[in-house]
BALOBA-1460 file (C-alpha; in Angstrom, 3 decimals):
// residues 82
<rec num="1" residu="s" x="112.768" y="112.871" z="123.933"/>
<rec num="2" residu="g" x="113.575" y="114.486" z="127.086"/>
<rec num="3" residu="e" x="114.884" y="112.744" z="130.256"/>
<rec num="4" residu="r" x="111.275" y="112.947" z="131.983"/>
<rec num="5" residu="d" x="110.081" y="110.889" z="128.802"/>
<rec num="6" residu="t" x="112.350" y="108.157" z="129.262"/>
<rec num="7" residu="p" x="111.744" y="105.126" z="131.967"/>
<rec num="8" residu="r" x="113.852" y="105.140" z="134.724"/>
<rec num="9" residu="r" x="115.156" y="101.579" z="133.703"/>
<rec num="10" residu="l" x="115.402" y="101.225" z="130.037"/>
<rec num="11" residu="s" x="117.031" y="98.012" z="129.094"/>
<rec num="12" residu="d" x="117.260" y="97.813" z="125.130"/>
<rec num="13" residu="r" x="116.534" y="94.788" z="123.436"/>
<rec num="14" residu="i" x="116.075" y="94.361" z="119.601"/>
<rec num="15" residu="v" x="112.711" y="92.837" z="118.318"/>
<rec num="16" residu="t" x="112.964" y="91.978" z="114.861"/>
<rec num="17" residu="i" x="109.216" y="91.651" z="113.142"/>
<rec num="18" residu="s" x="109.102" y="90.050" z="109.840"/>
<rec num="19" residu="g" x="106.246" y="89.102" z="107.352"/>
<rec num="20" residu="q" x="103.777" y="90.754" z="105.128"/>
<rec num="21" residu="a" x="102.753" y="94.447" z="105.906"/>
<rec num="22" residu="e" x="99.488" y="93.193" z="107.278"/>
<rec num="23" residu="q" x="101.163" y="90.760" z="109.559"/>
<rec num="24" residu="k" x="103.844" y="93.177" z="110.902"/>
<rec num="25" residu="e" x="101.032" y="95.569" z="111.519"/>
<rec num="26" residu="g" x="99.144" y="93.248" z="113.649"/>
<rec num="27" residu="a" x="102.218" y="92.144" z="115.541"/>
<rec num="28" residu="c" x="102.992" y="95.944" z="116.500"/>
<rec num="29" residu="r" x="99.362" y="96.431" z="117.662"/>
<rec num="30" residu="g" x="99.787" y="93.321" z="119.718"/>
<rec num="31" residu="i" x="102.929" y="94.826" z="121.398"/>
<rec num="32" residu="v" x="101.375" y="98.114" z="122.111"/>
<rec num="33" residu="e" x="98.434" y="96.449" z="123.747"/>
<rec num="34" residu="r" x="100.823" y="94.401" z="125.776"/>
<rec num="35" residu="l" x="102.770" y="97.522" z="126.771"/>
<rec num="36" residu="r" x="99.646" y="99.480" z="127.790"/>
<rec num="37" residu="r" x="98.531" y="96.656" z="130.011"/>
<rec num="38" residu="l" x="101.875" y="96.778" z="131.447"/>
<rec num="39" residu="q" x="101.607" y="100.720" z="132.255"/>
<rec num="40" residu="d" x="98.321" y="99.880" z="133.590"/>
<rec num="41" residu="l" x="96.689" y="102.029" z="130.790"/>
<rec num="42" residu="q" x="92.816" y="100.538" z="130.590"/>
<rec num="43" residu="d" x="91.115" y="103.499" z="129.029"/>
<rec num="44" residu="p" x="92.246" y="103.755" z="125.492"/>
<rec num="45" residu="k" x="92.369" y="107.650" z="125.840"/>
<rec num="46" residu="e" x="95.147" y="107.360" z="128.444"/>
<rec num="47" residu="v" x="98.604" y="108.476" z="127.255"/>
<rec num="48" residu="g" x="101.090" y="105.729" z="127.201"/>
<rec num="49" residu="f" x="104.670" y="105.428" z="125.560"/>
<rec num="50" residu="f" x="106.992" y="103.025" z="124.105"/>
<rec num="51" residu="v" x="110.454" y="103.349" z="122.563"/>
<rec num="52" residu="v" x="111.223" y="102.486" z="119.103"/>
<rec num="53" residu="i" x="114.850" y="102.114" z="118.233"/>
<rec num="54" residu="v" x="115.239" y="102.775" z="114.638"/>
<rec num="55" residu="p" x="118.416" y="101.880" z="112.434"/>
<rec num="56" residu="a" x="120.467" y="104.758" z="111.683"/>
<rec num="57" residu="s" x="120.161" y="103.937" z="107.890"/>
<rec num="58" residu="s" x="116.470" y="104.109" z="108.214"/>
<rec num="59" residu="v" x="116.120" y="107.679" z="109.922"/>
<rec num="60" residu="p" x="116.058" y="109.515" z="106.590"/>
<rec num="61" residu="v" x="113.442" y="107.396" z="105.224"/>
<rec num="62" residu="i" x="111.264" y="107.865" z="108.485"/>
<rec num="63" residu="v" x="112.198" y="111.529" z="108.892"/>
<rec num="64" residu="g" x="112.297" y="112.910" z="105.350"/>
<rec num="65" residu="a" x="113.606" y="115.947" z="104.307"/>
<rec num="66" residu="q" x="113.357" y="118.769" z="106.979"/>
<rec num="67" residu="g" x="111.182" y="116.361" z="108.854"/>
<rec num="68" residu="a" x="108.290" y="116.274" z="106.182"/>
<rec num="69" residu="t" x="107.729" y="112.535" z="106.532"/>
<rec num="70" residu="i" x="107.572" y="112.478" z="110.185"/>
<rec num="71" residu="k" x="105.349" y="115.423" z="110.237"/>
<rec num="72" residu="e" x="102.981" y="113.718" z="107.555"/>
<rec num="73" residu="v" x="102.662" y="110.612" z="109.855"/>
<rec num="74" residu="l" x="102.310" y="112.549" z="113.134"/>
<rec num="75" residu="a" x="99.575" y="114.729" z="111.478"/>
<rec num="76" residu="a" x="97.858" y="111.404" z="110.504"/>
<rec num="77" residu="a" x="98.041" y="110.084" z="113.810"/>
<rec num="78" residu="e" x="96.260" y="112.900" z="115.746"/>
<rec num="79" residu="g" x="97.422" y="113.170" z="119.365"/>
<rec num="80" residu="v" x="100.643" y="111.483" z="118.901"/>
<rec num="81" residu="e" x="103.827" y="113.091" z="120.423"/>
<rec num="82" residu="l" x="107.283" y="112.124" z="119.222"/>
């Protein structure tokens, strides 16, 4: 991401979400919904952003060889930018 993509004031906090896959997905959805309200994004088509800090050890699993995994995820999530 570029400097213009990062909030002016970004204080990092680590949030750990545990549970079964469906529970974690629901929690993530809830967090995104609250972040959208915080950004005053009421129309679901309005572009918003949030930052995810990923453990360095997980990056290879998320990105994949030559970015193959993350490209696949982004293709499935039409319109999303990373």
